Backbone as a printed PyTorch tensor [residue, N CA C, xyz], in Angstrom:
tensor([[[-31.8510, -96.0890,  37.1470],
         [-31.8350, -95.3460,  38.3860],
         [-32.8030, -94.1760,  38.2980]],

        [[-33.2880, -93.7860,  39.4340],
         [-34.2020, -92.6520,  39.4720],
         [-33.4150, -91.3630,  39.3600]],

        [[-33.9650, -90.4280,  38.6330],
         [-33.3010, -89.1430,  38.4610],
         [-33.3620, -88.3550,  39.7610]],

        [[-32.3140, -87.6000,  40.0620],
         [-32.2830, -86.7630,  41.2490],
         [-33.1620, -85.5500,  41.0260]],

        [[-33.6960, -85.0310,  42.1070],
         [-34.5440, -83.8470,  41.9890],
         [-33.6880, -82.6400,  41.6280]],

        [[-34.2840, -81.6650,  40.9450],
         [-33.5120, -80.4720,  40.5870],
         [-32.9260, -79.7610,  41.8030]],

        [[-33.6550, -79.7710,  42.9130],
         [-33.1360, -79.1340,  44.1250],
         [-31.9030, -79.8340,  44.6590]],

        [[-31.9040, -81.1690,  44.6080],
         [-30.7520, -81.9280,  45.0710],
         [-29.5410, -81.6940,  44.1660]],

        [[-29.7860, -81.5850,  42.8590],
         [-28.6830, -81.3100,  41.9310],
         [-28.1210, -79.9130,  42.1410]],

        [[-29.0190, -78.9370,  42.3750],
         [-28.5500, -77.5730,  42.6560],
         [-27.6830, -77.5420,  43.9030]],

        [[-28.1270, -78.2160,  44.9470],
         [-27.3670, -78.2570,  46.1990],
         [-26.0230, -78.9510,  45.9870]],

        [[-26.0330, -80.0280,  45.1900],
         [-24.7940, -80.7460,  44.9220],
         [-23.8000, -79.8580,  44.1690]],

        [[-24.2780, -79.1370,  43.1730],
         [-23.3980, -78.2480,  42.4030],
         [-22.8330, -77.1560,  43.2970]],

        [[-23.6780, -76.5270,  44.0970],
         [-23.2120, -75.4580,  44.9880],
         [-22.1940, -75.9750,  46.0020]],

        [[-22.3670, -77.2070,  46.4510],
         [-21.4520, -77.7760,  47.4390],
         [-20.1190, -78.1940,  46.8250]],

        [[-20.1190, -78.6200,  45.5770],
         [-18.8960, -79.1660,  44.9720],
         [-18.1430, -78.1790,  44.0870]],

        [[-18.7900, -77.1410,  43.6290],
         [-18.1650, -76.2290,  42.6640],
         [-16.8750, -75.5870,  43.1630]],

        [[-16.8140, -75.0460,  44.3820],
         [-15.5510, -74.4170,  44.7980],
         [-14.3650, -75.3800,  44.8020]],

        [[-14.5770, -76.5940,  45.2800],
         [-13.4880, -77.5760,  45.2920],
         [-13.1080, -77.9820,  43.8780]],

        [[-14.0880, -78.1190,  43.0070],
         [-13.8170, -78.5260,  41.6240],
         [-13.0040, -77.4640,  40.8950]],

        [[-13.3790, -76.2060,  41.0680],
         [-12.6430, -75.1130,  40.4130],
         [-11.2360, -75.0070,  40.9850]],

        [[-11.1050, -75.1470,  42.3040],
         [ -9.7750, -75.0820,  42.9220],
         [ -8.8790, -76.1980,  42.3990]],

        [[ -9.4380, -77.3790,  42.2490],
         [ -8.6600, -78.5070,  41.7460],
         [ -8.2330, -78.2720,  40.2980]],

        [[ -9.1630, -77.8540,  39.4610],
         [ -8.8350, -77.5950,  38.0500],
         [ -7.8200, -76.4710,  37.9290]],

        [[ -7.9700, -75.4510,  38.7650],
         [ -7.0330, -74.3260,  38.7290],
         [ -5.6350, -74.7700,  39.1520]],

        [[ -5.5630, -75.6860,  40.1220],
         [ -4.2450, -76.1570,  40.5610],
         [ -3.5590, -76.9780,  39.4750]],

        [[ -4.3350, -77.6440,  38.6550],
         [ -3.7420, -78.4400,  37.5760],
         [ -3.3810, -77.5920,  36.3640]],

        [[ -4.2290, -76.6250,  36.0420],
         [ -4.0320, -75.8460,  34.8180],
         [ -3.2670, -74.5540,  35.0220]],

        [[ -3.3190, -74.0090,  36.2280],
         [ -2.6610, -72.7290,  36.5420],
         [ -3.2540, -71.5610,  35.7570]],

        [[ -4.4810, -71.7010,  35.3260],
         [ -5.1760, -70.6410,  34.5970],
         [ -6.6220, -70.6140,  35.0970]],

        [[ -7.0010, -69.5650,  35.8360],
         [ -8.3450, -69.5490,  36.4380],
         [ -9.4750, -69.5740,  35.4130]],

        [[ -9.3090, -68.9150,  34.2990],
         [-10.3690, -68.8660,  33.3040],
         [-10.5490, -70.2180,  32.6160]],

        [[ -9.4420, -70.8390,  32.2580],
         [ -9.5170, -72.1510,  31.6290],
         [-10.0650, -73.1830,  32.6280]],

        [[ -9.6930, -73.0510,  33.9050],
         [-10.1890, -73.9750,  34.9240],
         [-11.7060, -73.8720,  35.0690]],

        [[-12.2330, -72.6600,  35.0760],
         [-13.6820, -72.4820,  35.1790],
         [-14.3820, -73.0790,  33.9580]],

        [[-13.8000, -72.8990,  32.7840],
         [-14.3870, -73.4680,  31.5690],
         [-14.4040, -74.9920,  31.6240]],

        [[-13.3070, -75.5780,  32.1030],
         [-13.2170, -77.0320,  32.2000],
         [-14.2630, -77.5610,  33.1720]],

        [[-14.3780, -76.9170,  34.3260],
         [-15.3340, -77.3760,  35.3320],
         [-16.7610, -77.2430,  34.8060]],

        [[-17.0500, -76.1420,  34.1540],
         [-18.3940, -75.9610,  33.6020],
         [-18.7000, -77.0450,  32.5630]],

        [[-17.7540, -77.3340,  31.7140],
         [-17.9440, -78.3780,  30.7120],
         [-18.1700, -79.7400,  31.3680]],

        [[-17.4130, -80.0320,  32.4090],
         [-17.5720, -81.3130,  33.1020],
         [-18.9280, -81.4020,  33.7930]],

        [[-19.3720, -80.3130,  34.4000],
         [-20.7080, -80.3080,  35.0030],
         [-21.7770, -80.5450,  33.9360]],

        [[-21.6510, -79.8830,  32.8030],
         [-22.6420, -80.0460,  31.7300],
         [-22.7180, -81.4980,  31.2690]],

        [[-21.5630, -82.1200,  31.1140],
         [-21.5460, -83.5180,  30.6810],
         [-22.1700, -84.4360,  31.7220]],

        [[-21.8920, -84.1770,  32.9970],
         [-22.4800, -85.0110,  34.0380],
         [-23.9820, -84.7810,  34.1670]],

        [[-24.4010, -83.5280,  34.0710],
         [-25.8270, -83.2230,  34.1970],
         [-26.6250, -83.7850,  33.0230]],

        [[-25.9690, -83.9040,  31.8660],
         [-26.6540, -84.4990,  30.7210],
         [-26.9720, -85.9700,  30.9710]],

        [[-26.2100, -86.5820,  31.8700],
         [-26.4370, -87.9960,  32.2020],
         [-26.9290, -88.1490,  33.6320]],

        [[-27.6150, -87.1280,  34.1470],
         [-28.0950, -87.1640,  35.5270],
         [-29.0850, -88.2970,  35.7620]],

        [[-29.7730, -88.7190,  34.7270],
         [-30.7160, -89.8280,  34.8970],
         [-29.9970, -91.1790,  34.9840]],

        [[-28.7270, -91.2280,  34.5610],
         [-27.9460, -92.4620,  34.6080],
         [-27.2000, -92.5950,  35.9330]],

        [[-26.6960, -91.4770,  36.4480],
         [-25.8800, -91.4840,  37.6530],
         [-26.6600, -90.9310,  38.8420]],

        [[-26.2580, -91.3430,  40.0360],
         [-26.7550, -90.7420,  41.2570],
         [-25.7270, -89.6780,  41.6500]],

        [[-25.8860, -88.4830,  41.1020],
         [-24.8760, -87.4420,  41.2610],
         [-24.6520, -87.0240,  42.7150]],

        [[-25.6830, -86.8510,  43.5330],
         [-25.3840, -86.4910,  44.9200],
         [-24.5420, -87.5440,  45.6470]],

        [[-24.6480, -88.8060,  45.2610],
         [-23.8780, -89.8590,  45.9190],
         [-22.5250, -90.1010,  45.2430]],

        [[-22.4980, -90.2530,  43.9370],
         [-21.2850, -90.6370,  43.2140],
         [-20.7120, -89.5350,  42.3380]],

        [[-21.3850, -88.4200,  42.2610],
         [-20.9990, -87.3910,  41.3030],
         [-19.6620, -86.7530,  41.5550]],

        [[-19.2490, -86.6220,  42.8190],
         [-17.9770, -85.9600,  43.1080],
         [-16.8090, -86.7370,  42.5230]],

        [[-16.8280, -88.0400,  42.6640],
         [-15.7520, -88.8660,  42.0970],
         [-15.7580, -88.7820,  40.5750]],

        [[-16.9480, -88.8420,  39.9920],
         [-17.0440, -88.7310,  38.5290],
         [-16.5780, -87.3550,  38.0580]],

        [[-16.9660, -86.3200,  38.7920],
         [-16.5790, -84.9510,  38.4340],
         [-15.0610, -84.7880,  38.4770]],

        [[-14.4340, -85.2360,  39.5600],
         [-12.9860, -85.0740,  39.6850],
         [-12.2360, -85.9370,  38.6760]],

        [[-12.7620, -87.0990,  38.3670],
         [-12.1180, -87.9290,  37.3460],
         [-12.1880, -87.2360,  35.9840]],

        [[-13.3390, -86.6660,  35.6520],
         [-13.4590, -85.9970,  34.3480],
         [-12.6130, -84.7280,  34.3080]],

        [[-12.5470, -83.9960,  35.4260],
         [-11.6820, -82.8070,  35.4680],
         [-10.2280, -83.2130,  35.2640]],

        [[ -9.8080, -84.2720,  35.9300],
         [ -8.4260, -84.7500,  35.7810],
         [ -8.1250, -85.0820,  34.3300]],

        [[ -9.0090, -85.8440,  33.7020],
         [ -8.7720, -86.2410,  32.3140],
         [ -8.7570, -85.0550,  31.3730]],

        [[ -9.6930, -84.1320,  31.5440],
         [ -9.7460, -82.9610,  30.6620],
         [ -8.5080, -82.0840,  30.8670]],

        [[ -8.0800, -81.9190,  32.1050],
         [ -6.8940, -81.0890,  32.3730],
         [ -5.6340, -81.7140,  31.7930]],

        [[ -5.4900, -83.0140,  31.9510],
         [ -4.3190, -83.6780,  31.3820],
         [ -4.3440, -83.5690,  29.8600]],

        [[ -5.5110, -83.7580,  29.2550],
         [ -5.6240, -83.6090,  27.8080],
         [ -5.3180, -82.1840,  27.3750]],

        [[ -5.8090, -81.2130,  28.1140],
         [ -5.5680, -79.8070,  27.7620],
         [ -4.0880, -79.4670,  27.8900]],

        [[ -3.4210, -79.9750,  28.9250],
         [ -2.0020, -79.6700,  29.1190],
         [ -1.1420, -80.3220,  28.0410]],

        [[ -1.5280, -81.4950,  27.5580],
         [ -0.7130, -82.1450,  26.5420],
         [ -0.9280, -81.5230,  25.1680]],

        [[ -2.0960, -80.9310,  24.9430],
         [ -2.3740, -80.3310,  23.6360],
         [ -1.8670, -78.9030,  23.5070]],

        [[ -1.8240, -78.1680,  24.6050],
         [ -1.4820, -76.7510,  24.4820],
         [  0.0210, -76.5330,  24.5670]],

        [[  0.4540, -75.5340,  23.8640],
         [  1.8530, -75.1510,  23.9340],
         [  2.0640, -74.3230,  25.1850]],

        [[  3.2580, -74.3560,  25.7150],
         [  3.5610, -73.5930,  26.9130],
         [  3.5490, -72.1000,  26.5780]],

        [[  2.7810, -71.3730,  27.3350],
         [  2.6920, -69.9340,  27.1680],
         [  2.9520, -69.2920,  28.5250]],

        [[  3.3690, -68.0510,  28.5250],
         [  3.5500, -67.3540,  29.7830],
         [  3.1430, -65.9060,  29.5980]],

        [[  2.8130, -65.3020,  30.7210],
         [  2.4130, -63.9000,  30.6910],
         [  3.5640, -63.0600,  31.2220]],

        [[  3.8980, -62.0310,  30.4940],
         [  4.9550, -61.1440,  30.9560],
         [  4.4270, -60.1080,  31.9370]],

        [[  3.1870, -59.7250,  31.7770],
         [  2.6020, -58.7020,  32.6170],
         [  1.2980, -59.2280,  33.1880]],

        [[  1.1020, -58.9870,  34.4880],
         [ -0.1600, -59.3690,  35.1290],
         [ -1.1870, -58.2930,  34.8320]],

        [[ -2.3400, -58.6950,  34.3610],
         [ -3.4020, -57.7600,  34.0050],
         [ -4.1050, -57.2560,  35.2550]],

        [[ -4.2400, -55.9560,  35.4100],
         [ -4.9280, -55.3840,  36.5670],
         [ -6.4240, -55.5890,  36.4910]],

        [[ -6.9710, -55.7770,  35.2950],
         [ -8.4050, -55.9710,  35.1750],
         [ -8.7760, -57.4450,  35.2510]],

        [[ -7.8240, -58.3030,  35.6340],
         [ -8.1130, -59.7120,  35.8700],
         [ -8.9200, -59.7840,  37.1620]],

        [[-10.1610, -60.2520,  37.0830],
         [-11.0470, -60.2060,  38.2340],
         [-10.8130, -61.3390,  39.2250]],

        [[ -9.9130, -62.2750,  38.9620],
         [ -9.6110, -63.3180,  39.9280],
         [ -8.1880, -63.1110,  40.4330]],

        [[ -8.0430, -62.8600,  41.7210],
         [ -6.7140, -62.5950,  42.2480],
         [ -5.8380, -63.8350,  42.2290]],

        [[ -4.5200, -63.6220,  42.0860],
         [ -3.5970, -64.7450,  42.1390],
         [ -3.5170, -65.2990,  43.5530]],

        [[ -3.6570, -64.4310,  44.5480],
         [ -3.5630, -64.8380,  45.9310],
         [ -4.9280, -64.7000,  46.5830]],

        [[ -5.6060, -65.8250,  46.8930],
         [ -6.9510, -65.7270,  47.4580],
         [ -6.9720, -65.3080,  48.9250]],

        [[ -5.8120, -65.1870,  49.5700],
         [ -5.7500, -64.8270,  50.9800],
         [ -5.6230, -63.3190,  51.1130]],

        [[ -6.3850, -62.7540,  52.0470],
         [ -6.2920, -61.3230,  52.3150],
         [ -5.0110, -61.0650,  53.0940]],

        [[ -4.0570, -60.4120,  52.4710],
         [ -2.7520, -60.2080,  53.0890],
         [ -2.5660, -58.7930,  53.6180]],

        [[ -3.6300, -58.0270,  53.7100],
         [ -3.4910, -56.6420,  54.1450],
         [ -3.0460, -56.5360,  55.5980]],

        [[ -3.3050, -57.5540,  56.4190],
         [ -2.9350, -57.5000,  57.8280],
         [ -1.5170, -58.0000,  58.0780]],

        [[ -0.8780, -58.5650,  57.1040],
         [  0.4700, -59.1000,  57.2870],
         [  1.5110, -57.9980,  57.1800]],

        [[  2.5840, -58.0960,  57.9900],
         [  3.6850, -57.1380,  57.8290],
         [  4.3940, -57.3940,  56.4980]],

        [[  5.0460, -56.3890,  55.9600],
         [  5.6670, -56.5240,  54.6340],
         [  6.6650, -57.6750,  54.5220]],

        [[  7.4780, -57.9110,  55.5610],
         [  8.4630, -58.9880,  55.4560],
         [  7.7910, -60.3610,  55.4270]],

        [[  6.7240, -60.5410,  56.2020],
         [  5.9870, -61.8130,  56.1780],
         [  5.2830, -61.9940,  54.8420]],

        [[  4.7580, -60.8940,  54.2980],
         [  4.1070, -60.9430,  52.9930],
         [  5.1050, -61.3520,  51.9130]],

        [[  6.2880, -60.7720,  51.9530],
         [  7.3270, -61.0870,  50.9740],
         [  7.7770, -62.5470,  51.0920]],

        [[  7.9780, -63.0200,  52.3140],
         [  8.4060, -64.4030,  52.5070],
         [  7.3010, -65.3720,  52.1060]],

        [[  6.0520, -65.0140,  52.3680],
         [  4.9340, -65.8590,  51.9630],
         [  4.8450, -65.9830,  50.4550]],

        [[  5.0310, -64.8660,  49.7690],
         [  5.0010, -64.8920,  48.3020],
         [  6.1700, -65.6940,  47.7380]],

        [[  7.3210, -65.5610,  48.3800],
         [  8.4890, -66.3050,  47.9240],
         [  8.2720, -67.8090,  48.1060]],

        [[  7.7490, -68.2070,  49.2690],
         [  7.4670, -69.6210,  49.4980],
         [  6.4020, -70.1180,  48.5290]],

        [[  5.3870, -69.3090,  48.2920],
         [  4.3330, -69.6790,  47.3410],
         [  4.9200, -69.9240,  45.9600]],

        [[  5.8490, -69.0830,  45.5470],
         [  6.4900, -69.2440,  44.2440],
         [  7.2960, -70.5440,  44.1920]],

        [[  8.0510, -70.8260,  45.2620],
         [  8.8290, -72.0600,  45.2940],
         [  7.9260, -73.2890,  45.2690]],

        [[  6.8250, -73.2650,  46.0110],
         [  5.8990, -74.4050,  46.0170],
         [  5.2880, -74.5770,  44.6350]],

        [[  4.8700, -73.4750,  44.0010],
         [  4.2910, -73.5470,  42.6610],
         [  5.3090, -74.0960,  41.6620]],

        [[  6.5690, -73.6510,  41.7710],
         [  7.6160, -74.1680,  40.8810],
         [  7.8420, -75.6590,  41.1130]],

        [[  7.8420, -76.0640,  42.3800],
         [  8.0230, -77.4730,  42.7050],
         [  6.8790, -78.3280,  42.1770]],

        [[  5.6490, -77.8390,  42.3420],
         [  4.4930, -78.5640,  41.8240],
         [  4.5350, -78.6590,  40.2990]],

        [[  4.9880, -77.6010,  39.6540],
         [  5.0500, -77.5960,  38.1870],
         [  6.0470, -78.6230,  37.6600]],

        [[  7.0540, -78.9490,  38.4570],
         [  8.0600, -79.9140,  38.0200],
         [  7.6020, -81.3680,  38.1940]],

        [[  6.5190, -81.5760,  38.9520],
         [  6.0270, -82.9330,  39.1720],
         [  5.3350, -83.4580,  37.9150]],

        [[  5.4080, -84.7580,  37.6880],
         [  4.6050, -85.3510,  36.5960],
         [  3.1160, -85.1280,  36.8770]],

        [[  2.3150, -85.0870,  35.8210],
         [  0.8820, -84.7790,  35.9450],
         [  0.1760, -85.7000,  36.9460]],

        [[  0.4280, -86.9910,  36.8590],
         [ -0.2630, -87.9380,  37.7280],
         [  0.0900, -87.6990,  39.1960]],

        [[  1.3570, -87.4190,  39.4830],
         [  1.7630, -87.1470,  40.8610],
         [  1.1450, -85.8540,  41.3710]],

        [[  1.1590, -84.8240,  40.5370],
         [  0.5810, -83.5470,  40.9590],
         [ -0.9190, -83.6920,  41.1950]],

        [[ -1.5960, -84.3930,  40.3130],
         [ -3.0390, -84.5920,  40.4760],
         [ -3.3340, -85.3500,  41.7650]],

        [[ -2.5740, -86.4050,  42.0280],
         [ -2.7820, -87.1910,  43.2480],
         [ -2.5390, -86.3450,  44.4910]],

        [[ -1.4750, -85.5720,  44.4830],
         [ -1.1610, -84.7290,  45.6370],
         [ -2.2130, -83.6420,  45.8330]],

        [[ -2.6390, -83.0110,  44.7560],
         [ -3.6600, -81.9620,  44.8610],
         [ -4.9710, -82.5380,  45.3900]],

        [[ -5.3600, -83.7100,  44.9310],
         [ -6.5830, -84.3420,  45.4260],
         [ -6.4620, -84.6600,  46.9140]],

        [[ -5.3050, -85.1410,  47.3190],
         [ -5.0900, -85.4670,  48.7300],
         [ -5.1450, -84.2050,  49.5820]],

        [[ -4.5540, -83.1260,  49.0910],
         [ -4.5810, -81.8580,  49.8190],
         [ -6.0080, -81.3140,  49.9310]],

        [[ -6.8150, -81.5960,  48.9210],
         [ -8.2160, -81.1620,  48.9620],
         [ -9.0570, -82.0030,  49.9200]],

        [[ -8.4670, -83.0280,  50.5330],
         [ -9.1670, -83.7940,  51.5470],
         [ -9.6840, -85.1460,  51.1220]],

        [[ -9.3660, -85.5770,  49.9320],
         [ -9.8130, -86.8950,  49.4780],
         [ -8.9520, -87.9810,  50.1200]],

        [[ -9.5760, -89.1140,  50.4110],
         [ -8.8330, -90.2470,  50.9400],
         [ -8.0140, -90.8680,  49.8190]],

        [[ -7.0980, -91.7430,  50.2060],
         [ -6.2670, -92.4060,  49.2040],
         [ -7.1280, -93.2470,  48.2660]],

        [[ -8.1590, -93.8800,  48.8030],
         [ -9.0660, -94.6830,  47.9750],
         [ -9.8150, -93.7970,  46.9870]],

        [[-10.2670, -92.6260,  47.4280],
         [-10.9690, -91.7020,  46.5310],
         [-10.0300, -91.1740,  45.4490]],

        [[ -8.7950, -90.8800,  45.8250],
         [ -7.7990, -90.4340,  44.8400],
         [ -7.6130, -91.5140,  43.7830]],

        [[ -7.5380, -92.7620,  44.2280],
         [ -7.3650, -93.8780,  43.2930],
         [ -8.5480, -93.9810,  42.3390]],

        [[ -9.7550, -93.8580,  42.8680],
         [-10.9410, -93.9550,  42.0180],
         [-11.0060, -92.8030,  41.0230]],

        [[-10.6650, -91.6160,  41.4590],
         [-10.7190, -90.4470,  40.5840],
         [ -9.6900, -90.5610,  39.4630]],

        [[ -8.4850, -91.0170,  39.8150],
         [ -7.4190, -91.1170,  38.8150],
         [ -7.4800, -92.4140,  38.0200]],

        [[ -8.3190, -93.3570,  38.4400],
         [ -8.4420, -94.6160,  37.7190],
         [ -7.2460, -95.5300,  37.9090]],

        [[ -6.6710, -95.5190,  39.1130],
         [ -5.5390, -96.3900,  39.4350],
         [ -5.8890, -97.1760,  40.6980]],

        [[ -5.0270, -98.1070,  41.0790],
         [ -5.2590, -98.8490,  42.3180],
         [ -4.9320, -97.9530,  43.5140]],

        [[ -5.4420, -98.3260,  44.6690],
         [ -5.1750, -97.5500,  45.8880],
         [ -3.6840, -97.5530,  46.2160]],

        [[ -3.0230, -98.6650,  45.9630],
         [ -1.5880, -98.7490,  46.2140],
         [ -0.8280, -97.7940,  45.3010]],

        [[ -1.2080, -97.7670,  44.0390],
         [ -0.5400, -96.8670,  43.0920],
         [ -0.8080, -95.4000,  43.4580]],

        [[ -2.0220, -95.0980,  43.9180],
         [ -2.3230, -93.7340,  44.3580],
         [ -1.4240, -93.3500,  45.5210]],

        [[ -1.2150, -94.2940,  46.4520],
         [ -0.3120, -94.0310,  47.5730],
         [  1.1090, -93.7790,  47.1150]],

        [[  1.5500, -94.5350,  46.1270],
         [  2.8950, -94.3480,  45.5770],
         [  3.0040, -92.9780,  44.9120]],

        [[  1.9860, -92.5880,  44.1560],
         [  2.0040, -91.2750,  43.4980],
         [  2.0930, -90.1510,  44.5350]],

        [[  1.3030, -90.2600,  45.5850],
         [  1.3110, -89.2310,  46.6310],
         [  2.6690, -89.2150,  47.3340]],

        [[  3.1890, -90.3920,  47.6790],
         [  4.4810, -90.4750,  48.3540],
         [  5.5900, -89.8590,  47.5040]],

        [[  5.6270, -90.2170,  46.2340],
         [  6.6760, -89.6870,  45.3510],
         [  6.5350, -88.1860,  45.1440]],

        [[  5.3060, -87.7210,  45.0430],
         [  5.0910, -86.2770,  44.8830],
         [  5.5780, -85.5220,  46.1200]],

        [[  5.2350, -86.0290,  47.2950],
         [  5.6920, -85.3820,  48.5390],
         [  7.2000, -85.4150,  48.6540]],

        [[  7.7950, -86.5530,  48.3140],
         [  9.2500, -86.6960,  48.4010],
         [  9.9430, -85.7250,  47.4430]],

        [[  9.4490, -85.6430,  46.2170],
         [ 10.0420, -84.7280,  45.2380],
         [  9.8710, -83.2810,  45.6570]],

        [[  8.6950, -82.9430,  46.1600],
         [  8.4440, -81.5650,  46.5970],
         [  9.3070, -81.2150,  47.8020]],

        [[  9.4790, -82.1610,  48.7270],
         [ 10.3410, -81.9350,  49.8880],
         [ 11.7870, -81.7100,  49.4450]],

        [[ 12.2520, -82.5240,  48.5130],
         [ 13.6180, -82.3670,  48.0130],
         [ 13.7870, -81.0250,  47.3070]],

        [[ 12.7720, -80.6220,  46.5460],
         [ 12.8550, -79.3490,  45.8220],
         [ 12.8590, -78.1710,  46.7970]],

        [[ 12.0370, -78.2430,  47.8480],
         [ 11.9180, -77.1370,  48.8000],
         [ 12.9970, -77.1600,  49.8810]],

        [[ 13.7300, -78.2730,  50.0050],
         [ 14.7390, -78.4060,  51.0520],
         [ 15.7220, -77.2500,  51.1370]],

        [[ 16.3910, -76.8950,  50.0510],
         [ 17.3510, -75.7870,  50.1310],
         [ 16.7010, -74.4670,  50.5520]],

        [[ 15.5080, -74.2040,  50.0900],
         [ 14.8270, -72.9680,  50.4530],
         [ 14.4780, -72.9700,  51.9400]],

        [[ 13.9030, -74.0680,  52.4120],
         [ 13.4680, -74.1260,  53.8110],
         [ 14.6480, -74.1680,  54.7700]],

        [[ 15.7470, -74.7960,  54.3850],
         [ 16.9270, -74.8440,  55.2510],
         [ 17.6210, -73.4970,  55.3100]],

        [[ 17.5020, -72.6930,  54.2690],
         [ 18.1240, -71.3640,  54.2910],
         [ 17.4110, -70.4350,  55.2540]],

        [[ 16.1450, -70.7720,  55.6190],
         [ 15.4000, -69.9410,  56.5570],
         [ 15.6670, -70.3370,  58.0060]],

        [[ 16.2410, -71.5270,  58.2250],
         [ 16.4550, -72.0040,  59.5870],
         [ 17.4760, -71.1300,  60.2940]],

        [[ 17.2200, -70.7940,  61.5700],
         [ 18.1780, -69.9660,  62.3000],
         [ 19.4740, -70.7360,  62.5440]],

        [[ 20.6080, -70.0490,  62.5610],
         [ 21.9060, -70.7340,  62.7360],
         [ 22.0660, -71.3500,  64.1050]]])
C-alpha cells in the first residue's frame, strides 16, 4: 500500500486523539495512564503507517489496540486508590464547566456521576469496553471489529452492559422520582 502523506497523518491524529484519550480514560480511570496508552498505540500504528491506510482504517486499529492494552494493564496492575485529590493535577475530574449550575443541581450531578462510575466499574471489561465504544458513537459493527468479536456478540455485550447498569442505577433513579 502507498504510504499516507504526513499532512494526512497529522490531520488523522488531530481528529482521533480526543476520542482515543476519552476511551482509554473511561477504561483505565486514570488520565495520565490513558494518555500514555494512547501515545504508545499511536507510535505503534505510525511505525507501520506504510502497511496500513491509517486515515481509512486507523481508527478501528487504534481502538482495538487501546482496548487490548487497557485490558492488559488492568489485569496486571494491583488495585490502588487515592485518598486525597491532588490540587496540582492539571486534568480535572469533571470536564464540564459547572460554575453556572445551582449548588443542588451540582451536588445531584456529582452524585449521579459517582453512581454511574460505580456501576461501570462493576461491569466486566468486555461489556464496559463495548458500552463505552457505543457511547462514543461507534456502530455495533465497528464495536465488534474493535473488540475482535462478532457483531451479534457485540450486541449482546452492549445489551448486558445496559441491563446491568440500569439495574444498578434503578434504586438511585427511583429514589429521585416524585411521589
